[in-house]
C-alpha positions in Angstrom: 20.4 -2.2 -17.1 18.3 -4.6 -15.8 17.9 -4.6 -11.9 16.3 -7.2 -9.6 16.2 -7.4 -6.0 17.3 -10.1 -3.6 14.2 -10.2 -1.6 10.8 -8.5 -1.5 11.4 -6.4 1.5 14.4 -4.5 0.0 12.6 -3.9 -3.2 9.5 -2.4 -1.3 11.7 -0.1 0.6 13.5 1.0 -2.5 10.2 1.5 -4.1 8.6 3.7 -1.4 10.5 7.0 -0.6 8.9 7.4 2.8 9.9 3.6 3.9 13.1 4.1 2.4 13.6 7.1 4.3 12.5 5.8 7.5 14.6 2.6 7.3 17.6 4.3 6.1 17.8 7.8 7.1 17.5 11.0 4.3 20.9 10.9 3.4 21.5 7.2 2.7 18.0 7.1 1.3 19.0 9.9 -1.5 22.4 8.1 -2.2 20.7 4.7 -2.8 18.2 6.6 -5.1 21.2 8.1 -6.9 23.3 4.8 -7.2 20.0 2.8 -8.6 19.5 5.6 -11.1 23.0 5.1 -12.1 22.9 1.5 -12.6 19.4 2.0 -14.6 20.8 4.4 -16.9 23.7 2.2 -17.9 24.0 -0.4 -20.6 26.7 -2.3 -18.8 28.3 -2.3 -15.6 31.6 -0.8 -17.5 29.5 2.5 -17.7 29.3 3.0 -13.8 33.2 2.2 -13.7 34.0 6.2 -13.6 31.0 7.4 -11.9 31.0 9.0 -8.4 30.4 6.5 -6.2 33.8 4.1 -6.0 32.1 1.1 -8.2 34.3 -1.9 -7.4 34.6 -5.6 -7.3 34.4 -7.3 -3.9 37.4 -9.9 -3.3 38.0 -12.8 -0.7 34.8 -14.0 0.7 32.5 -11.7 -1.2 34.1 -12.3 -4.7 31.8 -12.2 -7.3 30.0 -9.4 -5.7 30.4 -5.6 -6.7 29.7 -2.6 -4.3 29.4 1.2 -4.6 29.4 3.6 -1.8 26.3 5.2 -0.1 27.4 7.3 2.9 30.5 6.0 4.7 30.6 3.1 5.8 27.8 1.7 4.0 27.7 0.3 0.5 25.3 -1.0 -2.0 26.1 -4.7 -2.6 25.0 -6.5 -5.9 25.8 -9.0 -8.0 25.8 -9.8 -12.0 22.8 -11.7 -13.5 25.3 -13.5 -15.7 26.3 -16.9 -14.5 28.9 -17.5 -14.8 30.4 -13.9 -14.7 32.3 -13.3 -17.9 36.1 -13.4 -17.4 38.9 -12.5 -20.0 42.0 -14.9 -20.7 43.6 -13.4 -17.4 40.4 -14.3 -15.3 39.5 -10.7 -14.7 36.0 -10.0 -14.8 34.7 -8.1 -18.2 32.3 -5.5 -16.9 31.2 -4.5 -20.2 29.5 -7.9 -20.7 27.7 -7.6 -17.5 24.1 -6.1 -18.4 22.0 -6.9 -15.2 22.4 -7.0 -11.5 20.7 -8.0 -8.4 20.7 -6.0 -5.4 21.8 -7.9 -2.5 21.9 -5.7 0.5 22.9 -2.3 2.1 25.1 -2.6 4.8 28.5 -1.9 6.3 30.6 -5.1 5.6 34.0 -3.7 7.0 
């Protein structure tokens, strides 16, 4: 899967293990690396659906975004590259047609 980042700062942290650990701590940094590896190994977002990490669509004011668990309560938040996001006849997102994501942020949004 193709992965991009919303801003250069986040991309810089993710690609430098020392900076990543300094910014997010060792536990969260390790989870971030695992989740990004899972995305990279996937052909589509559908491939992540049953992986550890509770990959899920967000609702309400974050509709159109997805998240996966890091260390509680933090999440890796991303959105598909596809615009518009593919939907079926019932208006549900088609995970199997999402082939790239943009990492938006790492945060506790609860």
